[in-house]
OpenMM code with the backbone's topology and positions (N, CA, C; nanometers):
from openmm import Vec3, app, unit

residues = "MET SER LEU VAL LEU VAL PRO SER TRP PRO ALA ASP TRP TRP ARG ALA ILE HIS GLN GLN SER GLU HIS ILE ARG PRO PRO ILE LEU ARG PRO PHE GLY TRP LEU LEU LEU LEU GLY ALA LEU ARG TRP ARG THR PRO GLY GLY ARG LEU LEU LEU ALA LEU ALA VAL ILE PRO GLN ASN THR LEU PRO HIS GLU LEU LEU PRO LEU VAL LEU ILE PRO THR ASN ALA VAL GLU MET ALA ILE TYR VAL VAL GLY SER TRP VAL ALA VAL GLY PHE THR ALA VAL GLY MET GLN HIS ALA PRO SER LEU SER SER LEU ILE ALA GLU VAL TRP PRO VAL LEU LEU VAL SER VAL TYR LEU PRO ASN LEU PHE ILE VAL LEU ARG GLN SER ALA ARG THR MET HIS LEU PRO SER ALA GLY VAL GLY".split()
positions = [
    Vec3(9.3507, 8.8330, 11.3544),
    Vec3(9.3303, 8.9322, 11.4574),
    Vec3(9.2375, 9.0430, 11.4061),
    Vec3(9.2545, 9.0812, 11.2795),
    Vec3(9.1683, 9.1880, 11.2271),
    Vec3(9.0218, 9.1456, 11.2245),
    Vec3(8.9959, 9.0195, 11.2006),
    Vec3(8.8576, 8.9705, 11.2026),
    Vec3(8.7991, 8.9718, 11.3436),
    Vec3(8.8829, 8.9532, 11.4425),
    Vec3(8.8363, 8.9583, 11.5812),
    Vec3(8.8005, 9.1022, 11.6178),
    Vec3(8.8850, 9.1965, 11.5766),
    Vec3(8.8620, 9.3365, 11.6106),
    Vec3(8.7454, 9.3979, 11.5322),
    Vec3(8.7396, 9.3690, 11.4021),
    Vec3(8.6337, 9.4233, 11.3173),
    Vec3(8.5839, 9.3107, 11.2268),
    Vec3(8.4918, 9.2297, 11.2757),
    Vec3(8.4477, 9.1127, 11.1995),
    Vec3(8.3824, 9.1452, 11.0652),
    Vec3(8.3323, 9.2650, 11.0485),
    Vec3(8.2613, 9.2988, 10.9250),
    Vec3(8.3520, 9.3546, 10.8161),
    Vec3(8.4833, 9.3677, 10.8415),
    Vec3(8.5674, 9.4360, 10.7433),
    Vec3(8.5712, 9.3686, 10.6067),
    Vec3(8.5732, 9.2352, 10.5929),
    Vec3(8.5746, 9.1797, 10.4568),
    Vec3(8.4492, 9.2167, 10.3763),
    Vec3(8.3330, 9.2095, 10.4400),
    Vec3(8.2090, 9.2455, 10.3707),
    Vec3(8.2055, 9.3952, 10.3396),
    Vec3(8.2515, 9.4779, 10.4337),
    Vec3(8.2574, 9.6227, 10.4101),
    Vec3(8.3498, 9.6546, 10.2931),
    Vec3(8.4649, 9.5880, 10.2888),
    Vec3(8.5626, 9.6089, 10.1815),
    Vec3(8.5018, 9.5685, 10.0479),
    Vec3(8.4343, 9.4532, 10.0430),
    Vec3(8.3740, 9.4049, 9.9201),
    Vec3(8.2672, 9.5020, 9.8685),
    Vec3(8.1834, 9.5543, 9.9592),
    Vec3(8.0802, 9.6507, 9.9192),
    Vec3(8.1437, 9.7787, 9.8674),
    Vec3(8.2470, 9.8278, 9.9326),
    Vec3(8.3132, 9.9518, 9.8905),
    Vec3(8.3730, 9.9377, 9.7514),
    Vec3(8.4306, 9.8228, 9.7233),
    Vec3(8.4891, 9.8011, 9.5907),
    Vec3(8.3817, 9.8089, 9.4834),
    Vec3(8.2667, 9.7487, 9.5087),
    Vec3(8.1611, 9.7453, 9.4081),
    Vec3(8.0852, 9.8760, 9.3969),
    Vec3(8.0786, 9.9546, 9.5013),
    Vec3(8.0032, 10.0786, 9.4972),
    Vec3(8.0859, 10.1960, 9.4470),
    Vec3(8.2137, 10.2021, 9.4827),
    Vec3(8.2928, 10.3210, 9.4551),
    Vec3(8.3931, 10.3043, 9.3416),
    Vec3(8.4228, 10.1839, 9.3033),
    Vec3(8.5306, 10.1630, 9.2080),
    Vec3(8.4928, 10.0580, 9.1045),
    Vec3(8.4167, 10.1003, 9.0031),
    Vec3(8.3758, 10.0027, 8.9035),
    Vec3(8.4933, 9.9504, 8.8221),
    Vec3(8.6050, 10.0214, 8.8214),
    Vec3(8.7216, 9.9773, 8.7446),
    Vec3(8.8063, 9.8736, 8.8194),
    Vec3(8.7774, 9.8504, 8.9453),
    Vec3(8.8530, 9.7521, 9.0227),
    Vec3(8.7739, 9.6217, 9.0241),
    Vec3(8.8275, 9.5227, 8.9499),
    Vec3(8.7644, 9.3910, 8.9405),
    Vec3(8.8738, 9.2847, 8.9355),
    Vec3(8.8421, 9.1640, 8.9737),
    Vec3(8.9407, 9.0562, 8.9587),
    Vec3(8.9681, 9.0304, 8.8106),
    Vec3(9.0911, 8.9973, 8.7756),
    Vec3(9.1216, 8.9678, 8.6351),
    Vec3(9.0327, 8.8591, 8.5748),
    Vec3(8.9872, 8.7639, 8.6558),
    Vec3(8.9041, 8.6572, 8.5988),
    Vec3(8.7697, 8.7086, 8.5486),
    Vec3(8.7286, 8.8290, 8.5886),
    Vec3(8.6033, 8.8873, 8.5420),
    Vec3(8.6221, 8.9762, 8.4203),
    Vec3(8.7447, 8.9872, 8.3717),
    Vec3(8.7732, 9.0636, 8.2509),
    Vec3(8.7720, 8.9672, 8.1320),
    Vec3(8.7651, 9.0191, 8.0100),
    Vec3(8.7607, 8.9300, 7.8933),
    Vec3(8.8774, 8.8303, 7.8914),
    Vec3(8.8446, 8.7052, 7.8793),
    Vec3(8.9384, 8.5926, 7.8754),
    Vec3(9.0221, 8.5784, 8.0026),
    Vec3(8.9896, 8.6519, 8.1056),
    Vec3(9.0606, 8.6401, 8.2327),
    Vec3(9.0377, 8.5054, 8.2995),
    Vec3(8.9285, 8.4396, 8.2655),
    Vec3(8.8992, 8.3078, 8.3225),
    Vec3(9.0111, 8.2085, 8.2907),
    Vec3(9.0880, 8.2338, 8.1843),
    Vec3(9.1994, 8.1450, 8.1509),
    Vec3(9.3002, 8.1345, 8.2653),
    Vec3(9.3098, 8.2397, 8.3464),
    Vec3(9.4051, 8.2398, 8.4569),
    Vec3(9.3681, 8.1362, 8.5631),
    Vec3(9.2439, 8.0926, 8.5638),
    Vec3(9.2032, 7.9881, 8.6576),
    Vec3(9.2738, 7.8555, 8.6287),
    Vec3(9.3330, 7.8427, 8.5105),
    Vec3(9.4102, 7.7229, 8.4787),
    Vec3(9.5325, 7.7101, 8.5695),
    Vec3(9.5717, 7.8203, 8.6328),
    Vec3(9.6791, 7.8146, 8.7310),
    Vec3(9.6466, 7.7193, 8.8451),
    Vec3(9.5187, 7.6929, 8.8660),
    Vec3(9.4771, 7.5993, 8.9716),
    Vec3(9.5254, 7.4576, 8.9431),
    Vec3(9.5573, 7.4283, 8.8168),
    Vec3(9.6108, 7.2964, 8.7835),
    Vec3(9.7474, 7.2740, 8.8480),
    Vec3(9.8141, 7.3824, 8.8854),
    Vec3(9.9449, 7.3742, 8.9518),
    Vec3(9.9386, 7.4396, 9.0903),
    Vec3(9.8277, 7.4190, 9.1600),
    Vec3(9.8101, 7.4831, 9.2906),
    Vec3(9.9139, 7.4374, 9.3916),
    Vec3(9.9791, 7.3255, 9.3680),
    Vec3(10.0812, 7.2778, 9.4619),
    Vec3(10.2141, 7.3502, 9.4447),
    Vec3(10.2277, 7.4303, 9.3405),
    Vec3(10.3509, 7.5066, 9.3199),
    Vec3(10.3293, 7.6499, 9.3677),
    Vec3(10.4345, 7.7153, 9.4144),
    Vec3(10.4189, 7.8552, 9.4564),
    Vec3(10.3694, 7.9448, 9.3428),
    Vec3(10.4201, 7.9235, 9.2227),
    Vec3(10.3766, 8.0048, 9.1094),
    Vec3(10.2299, 7.9841, 9.0770),
    Vec3(10.1832, 7.8618, 9.0863),
    Vec3(10.0423, 7.8329, 9.0608),
    Vec3(9.9519, 7.9015, 9.1620),
    Vec3(9.9914, 7.8944, 9.2878),
    Vec3(9.9110, 7.9594, 9.3924),
    Vec3(9.9123, 8.1114, 9.3749),
    Vec3(10.0280, 8.1675, 9.3411),
    Vec3(10.0379, 8.3127, 9.3220),
    Vec3(9.9502, 8.3573, 9.2056),
    Vec3(9.9607, 8.2892, 9.0942),
    Vec3(9.8813, 8.3268, 8.9773),
    Vec3(9.7323, 8.3147, 9.0062),
    Vec3(9.6941, 8.2090, 9.0740),
    Vec3(9.5537, 8.1898, 9.1092),
    Vec3(9.5054, 8.3007, 9.2030),
    Vec3(9.5863, 8.3340, 9.3022),
    Vec3(9.5480, 8.4412, 9.3953),
    Vec3(9.5337, 8.5745, 9.3228),
    Vec3(9.6296, 8.6070, 9.2364),
    Vec3(9.6216, 8.7337, 9.1633),
    Vec3(9.5036, 8.7362, 9.0665),
    Vec3(9.4607, 8.6203, 9.0198),
    Vec3(9.3471, 8.6140, 8.9277),
    Vec3(9.2155, 8.6469, 8.9956),
    Vec3(9.2052, 8.6209, 9.1247),
    Vec3(9.0772, 8.6414, 9.1939),
    Vec3(9.0745, 8.7650, 9.2836),
    Vec3(9.1878, 8.8287, 9.3044),
    Vec3(9.1931, 8.9488, 9.3881),
    Vec3(9.1522, 9.0698, 9.3052),
    Vec3(9.0552, 9.1478, 9.3508),
    Vec3(9.0168, 9.2684, 9.2771),
    Vec3(9.1347, 9.3647, 9.2636),
    Vec3(9.1535, 9.4164, 9.1435),
    Vec3(9.2613, 9.5098, 9.1144),
    Vec3(9.2229, 9.5916, 8.9931),
    Vec3(9.3012, 9.6955, 8.9645),
    Vec3(9.2686, 9.7769, 8.8479),
    Vec3(9.3396, 9.7289, 8.7221),
    Vec3(9.4179, 9.6251, 8.7309),
    Vec3(9.4876, 9.5624, 8.6179),
    Vec3(9.5623, 9.6625, 8.5303),
    Vec3(9.6441, 9.7431, 8.5929),
    Vec3(9.7407, 9.8267, 8.5223),
    Vec3(9.8788, 9.7670, 8.5495),
    Vec3(9.9826, 9.8122, 8.4796),
    Vec3(10.1141, 9.7467, 8.4919),
    Vec3(10.1702, 9.7336, 8.6332),
    Vec3(10.1392, 9.8233, 8.7225),
    Vec3(10.1942, 9.8095, 8.8575),
    Vec3(10.1416, 9.6841, 8.9281),
    Vec3(10.0299, 9.6307, 8.8825),
    Vec3(9.9746, 9.5081, 8.9403),
    Vec3(10.0521, 9.3838, 8.8957),
    Vec3(10.1422, 9.3991, 8.7999),
    Vec3(10.2188, 9.2861, 8.7464),
    Vec3(10.3405, 9.2518, 8.8314),
    Vec3(10.3781, 9.3380, 8.9225),
    Vec3(10.5007, 9.3193, 8.9996),
    Vec3(10.5086, 9.1848, 9.0726),
    Vec3(10.4039, 9.1380, 9.1399),
    Vec3(10.4165, 9.0087, 9.2083),
    Vec3(10.4485, 8.8922, 9.1143),
    Vec3(10.4146, 8.9065, 8.9870),
    Vec3(10.4408, 8.7986, 8.8916),
    Vec3(10.5896, 8.7759, 8.8682),
    Vec3(10.6732, 8.8673, 8.9125),
    Vec3(10.8180, 8.8505, 8.8980),
    Vec3(10.8671, 8.7290, 8.9764),
    Vec3(10.7867, 8.6807, 9.0701),
    Vec3(10.8244, 8.5645, 9.1509),
    Vec3(10.8031, 8.4319, 9.0776),
    Vec3(10.7365, 8.4327, 8.9645),
    Vec3(10.7059, 8.3083, 8.8932),
    Vec3(10.8225, 8.2558, 8.8097),
    Vec3(10.8914, 8.3387, 8.7303),
    Vec3(11.0015, 8.2853, 8.6485),
    Vec3(11.1088, 8.2184, 8.7344),
    Vec3(11.1609, 8.1049, 8.6826),
    Vec3(11.2607, 8.0290, 8.7588),
    Vec3(11.3968, 8.0237, 8.6908),
    Vec3(11.4094, 8.0838, 8.5709),
    Vec3(11.5390, 8.0879, 8.5042),
    Vec3(11.5497, 8.2158, 8.4219),
    Vec3(11.6633, 8.2370, 8.3607),
    Vec3(11.6893, 8.3623, 8.2893),
    Vec3(11.5976, 8.3811, 8.1684),
    Vec3(11.5683, 8.2755, 8.0963),
    Vec3(11.4813, 8.2866, 7.9789),
    Vec3(11.3401, 8.3259, 8.0215),
    Vec3(11.2877, 8.2598, 8.1241),
    Vec3(11.1543, 8.2936, 8.1737),
    Vec3(11.1508, 8.4366, 8.2267),
    Vec3(11.2575, 8.4794, 8.2941),
    Vec3(11.2628, 8.6170, 8.3448),
    Vec3(11.2670, 8.7166, 8.2296),
    Vec3(11.3399, 8.6841, 8.1237),
    Vec3(11.3455, 8.7724, 8.0067),
    Vec3(11.2070, 8.7865, 7.9444),
    Vec3(11.1327, 8.6777, 7.9375),
    Vec3(10.9962, 8.6823, 7.8845),
    Vec3(10.9099, 8.7738, 7.9704),
    Vec3(10.9231, 8.7606, 8.1019),
    Vec3(10.8472, 8.8463, 8.1936),
    Vec3(10.8851, 8.9938, 8.1747),
    Vec3(11.0145, 9.0215, 8.1685),
    Vec3(11.0610, 9.1604, 8.1578),
    Vec3(11.0145, 9.2237, 8.0269),
    Vec3(11.0327, 9.1538, 7.9159),
    Vec3(10.9904, 9.2090, 7.7870),
    Vec3(10.8392, 9.2308, 7.7860),
    Vec3(10.7638, 9.1330, 7.8344),
    Vec3(10.6193, 9.1484, 7.8397),
    Vec3(10.5758, 9.2647, 7.9276),
    Vec3(10.6443, 9.2830, 8.0384),
    Vec3(10.6122, 9.3942, 8.1284),
    Vec3(10.6378, 9.5285, 8.0617),
    Vec3(10.7487, 9.5395, 7.9897),
    Vec3(10.7800, 9.6652, 7.9209),
    Vec3(10.6822, 9.6916, 7.8071),
    Vec3(10.6375, 9.5881, 7.7400),
    Vec3(10.5338, 9.6059, 7.6381),
    Vec3(10.4080, 9.6625, 7.7032),
    Vec3(10.3711, 9.6064, 7.8172),
    Vec3(10.2524, 9.6531, 7.8889),
    Vec3(10.2688, 9.7978, 7.9351),
    Vec3(10.3855, 9.8315, 7.9879),
    Vec3(10.4104, 9.9688, 8.0340),
    Vec3(10.4051, 10.0659, 7.9162),
    Vec3(10.4690, 10.0292, 7.8053),
    Vec3(10.4680, 10.1163, 7.6874),
    Vec3(10.3285, 10.1381, 7.6329),
    Vec3(10.2516, 10.0314, 7.6248),
    Vec3(10.1153, 10.0427, 7.5748),
    Vec3(10.0304, 10.1280, 7.6684),
    Vec3(10.0515, 10.1131, 7.7980),
    Vec3(9.9770, 10.1936, 7.8952),
    Vec3(10.0129, 10.3410, 7.8822),
    Vec3(10.1416, 10.3697, 7.8640),
    Vec3(10.1851, 10.5097, 7.8484),
    Vec3(10.1206, 10.5745, 7.7264),
    Vec3(10.1134, 10.5014, 7.6177),
    Vec3(10.0492, 10.5536, 7.4966),
    Vec3(9.8993, 10.5705, 7.5212),
    Vec3(9.8377, 10.4726, 7.5846),
    Vec3(9.6943, 10.4800, 7.6122),
    Vec3(9.6566, 10.5953, 7.7036),
    Vec3(9.7460, 10.6308, 7.7941),
    Vec3(9.7180, 10.7406, 7.8872),
    Vec3(9.7060, 10.8746, 7.8151),
    Vec3(9.7637, 10.8841, 7.6978),
    Vec3(9.7599, 11.0099, 7.6227),
    Vec3(9.6207, 11.0412, 7.5678),
    Vec3(9.5413, 10.9383, 7.5412),
    Vec3(9.4120, 10.9631, 7.4773),
    Vec3(9.2923, 10.9008, 7.5480),
    Vec3(9.3134, 10.8243, 7.6539),
    Vec3(9.2002, 10.7610, 7.7220),
    Vec3(9.1192, 10.8667, 7.7980),
    Vec3(8.9882, 10.8685, 7.7780),
    Vec3(8.9060, 10.9693, 7.8458),
    Vec3(8.8855, 10.9433, 7.9950),
    Vec3(8.9046, 10.8177, 8.0390),
    Vec3(8.8851, 10.7868, 8.1806),
    Vec3(8.9719, 10.6680, 8.2183),
    Vec3(8.9842, 10.6476, 8.3477),
    Vec3(9.0620, 10.5343, 8.3976),
    Vec3(8.9977, 10.4025, 8.3549),
    Vec3(8.8670, 10.3949, 8.3595),
    Vec3(8.7976, 10.2727, 8.3190),
    Vec3(8.8240, 10.2391, 8.1728),
    Vec3(8.8231, 10.3399, 8.0865),
    Vec3(8.8490, 10.3127, 7.9446),
    Vec3(8.9953, 10.2764, 7.9217),
    Vec3(9.0860, 10.3355, 7.9968),
    Vec3(9.2274, 10.2988, 7.9864),
    Vec3(9.2472, 10.1529, 8.0257),
    Vec3(9.1862, 10.1124, 8.1349),
    Vec3(9.1994, 9.9740, 8.1808),
    Vec3(9.1411, 9.8784, 8.0781),
    Vec3(9.0264, 9.9128, 8.0210),
    Vec3(8.9660, 9.8267, 7.9189),
    Vec3(9.0557, 9.8159, 7.7959),
    Vec3(9.1257, 9.9225, 7.7633),
    Vec3(9.2157, 9.9229, 7.6482),
    Vec3(9.3447, 9.8472, 7.6761),
    Vec3(9.3953, 9.8567, 7.7973),
    Vec3(9.5239, 9.7970, 7.8332),
    Vec3(9.5109, 9.6491, 7.8700),
    Vec3(9.3967, 9.6059, 7.9220),
    Vec3(9.3809, 9.4687, 7.9696),
    Vec3(9.4226, 9.3626, 7.8673),
    Vec3(9.3780, 9.3692, 7.7417),
    Vec3(9.4199, 9.2633, 7.6481),
    Vec3(9.5716, 9.2543, 7.6320),
    Vec3(9.6392, 9.3670, 7.6366),
    Vec3(9.7857, 9.3669, 7.6234),
    Vec3(9.8492, 9.3028, 7.7467),
    Vec3(9.8019, 9.3372, 7.8652),
    Vec3(9.8553, 9.2755, 7.9868),
    Vec3(9.8306, 9.1257, 7.9867),
    Vec3(9.7128, 9.0847, 7.9447),
    Vec3(9.6800, 8.9422, 7.9415),
    Vec3(9.7749, 8.8671, 7.8482),
    Vec3(9.7928, 8.9186, 7.7269),
    Vec3(9.8723, 8.8486, 7.6262),
    Vec3(10.0223, 8.8601, 7.6525),
    Vec3(10.0677, 8.9752, 7.7008),
    Vec3(10.2127, 8.9946, 7.7140),
    Vec3(10.2700, 8.9477, 7.8476),
    Vec3(10.1875, 8.9388, 7.9523),
    Vec3(10.2423, 8.9022, 8.0833),
    Vec3(10.1665, 8.7871, 8.1499),
    Vec3(10.0358, 8.8001, 8.1636),
    Vec3(9.9622, 8.6969, 8.2367),
    Vec3(9.9684, 8.5604, 8.1677),
    Vec3(9.9395, 8.5548, 8.0384),
    Vec3(9.9394, 8.4250, 7.9703),
    Vec3(10.0787, 8.3625, 7.9608),
    Vec3(10.1858, 8.4410, 7.9330),
    Vec3(10.3189, 8.3789, 7.9385),
    Vec3(10.3518, 8.3222, 8.0771),
    Vec3(10.3119, 8.3927, 8.1825),
    Vec3(10.3356, 8.3405, 8.3171),
    Vec3(10.2493, 8.2184, 8.3448),
    Vec3(10.1294, 8.2157, 8.2913),
    Vec3(10.0459, 8.0965, 8.3040),
    Vec3(10.1138, 7.9782, 8.2353),
    Vec3(10.1699, 8.0013, 8.1182),
    Vec3(10.2417, 7.8953, 8.0468),
    Vec3(10.3601, 7.8445, 8.1293),
    Vec3(10.4338, 7.9380, 8.1888),
    Vec3(10.5478, 7.8999, 8.2735),
    Vec3(10.4998, 7.8142, 8.3905),
    Vec3(10.3926, 7.8565, 8.4546),
    Vec3(10.3380, 7.7825, 8.5693),
    Vec3(10.2917, 7.6434, 8.5270),
    Vec3(10.2250, 7.6344, 8.4136),
    Vec3(10.1739, 7.5050, 8.3691),
    Vec3(10.2860, 7.4097, 8.3287),
    Vec3(10.4003, 7.4636, 8.2871),
    Vec3(10.5153, 7.3798, 8.2527),
    Vec3(10.5834, 7.3248, 8.3769),
    Vec3(10.5681, 7.3948, 8.4877),
    Vec3(10.6314, 7.3520, 8.6111),
    Vec3(10.5539, 7.2359, 8.6717),
    Vec3(10.6231, 7.1549, 8.7449),
    Vec3(10.5550, 7.0497, 8.8200),
    Vec3(10.5978, 7.0608, 8.9652),
    Vec3(10.5273, 6.9959, 9.0508),
    Vec3(10.5589, 7.0026, 9.1936),
    Vec3(10.6996, 6.9502, 9.2212),
    Vec3(10.7456, 6.8531, 9.1418),
    Vec3(10.8791, 6.7962, 9.1649),
    Vec3(10.9904, 6.8883, 9.1208),
    Vec3(10.9663, 6.9748, 9.0210),
    Vec3(11.0729, 7.0606, 8.9712),
    Vec3(11.0841, 7.1911, 9.0484),
    Vec3(10.9918, 7.2161, 9.1380),
    Vec3(11.0001, 7.3372, 9.2179),
    Vec3(11.1115, 7.3229, 9.3198),
    Vec3(11.1408, 7.4277, 9.3881),
    Vec3(11.2527, 7.4312, 9.4812),
    Vec3(11.2220, 7.3525, 9.6078),
    Vec3(11.2247, 7.2226, 9.5961),
    Vec3(11.2009, 7.1369, 9.7106),
    Vec3(11.3348, 7.0915, 9.7668),
    Vec3(11.3446, 7.0742, 9.8977),
    Vec3(11.4708, 7.0258, 9.9544),
    Vec3(11.5012, 6.8856, 9.9034),
    Vec3(11.6269, 6.8651, 9.8723),
    Vec3(11.6637, 6.7327, 9.8232),
    Vec3(11.6780, 6.6359, 9.9413),
    Vec3(11.6484, 6.5120, 9.9149),
    Vec3(11.6566, 6.4099, 10.0187),
    Vec3(11.7960, 6.3479, 10.0135),
    Vec3(11.8916, 6.4203, 10.0627),
    Vec3(12.0300, 6.3714, 10.0606),
    Vec3(12.0565, 6.2739, 10.1745),
    Vec3(12.1573, 6.1957, 10.1573),
    Vec3(12.1952, 6.0990, 10.2581),
    Vec3(12.2975, 6.1640, 10.3492),
    Vec3(12.2788, 6.1430, 10.4774),
    Vec3(12.3800, 6.1846, 10.5733),
    Vec3(12.3565, 6.3172, 10.6223),
] * unit.nanometer
topology = app.Topology()
chain = topology.addChain("A")
for resn in residues:
    res = topology.addResidue(resn, chain)
    for name in ("N", "CA", "C"):
        topology.addAtom(name, app.Element.getBySymbol(name[0]), res)
């Protein structure tokens, strides 16, 4: 419906991101962010699609952008990995905020920590999953 009302909004949005916010980029355009495209190997799983979508959506890649990734873990161990990694990212960001001269430099400093502590562990979780092990309805008799 939004495209019917304002057909130019996607192009306008894309131009605004590139002109006004150099710190907002998709994770795949950050150092080693292309690794997140491996989530496409599990595009048939919800976690694979989520990781792939988050990899290509422009964002500032600070810890608040990690929240949707909470949907990927499927058991307590995977959730613990996500939680610990998220807190590492938050702690590192808090320390970085004390001395970073700008938002762009903070993001550049924090990105490697977010990649290693949260994105890559979630990528590993997604790659371990298969379409059959996801929450599919069982074909019961009767």
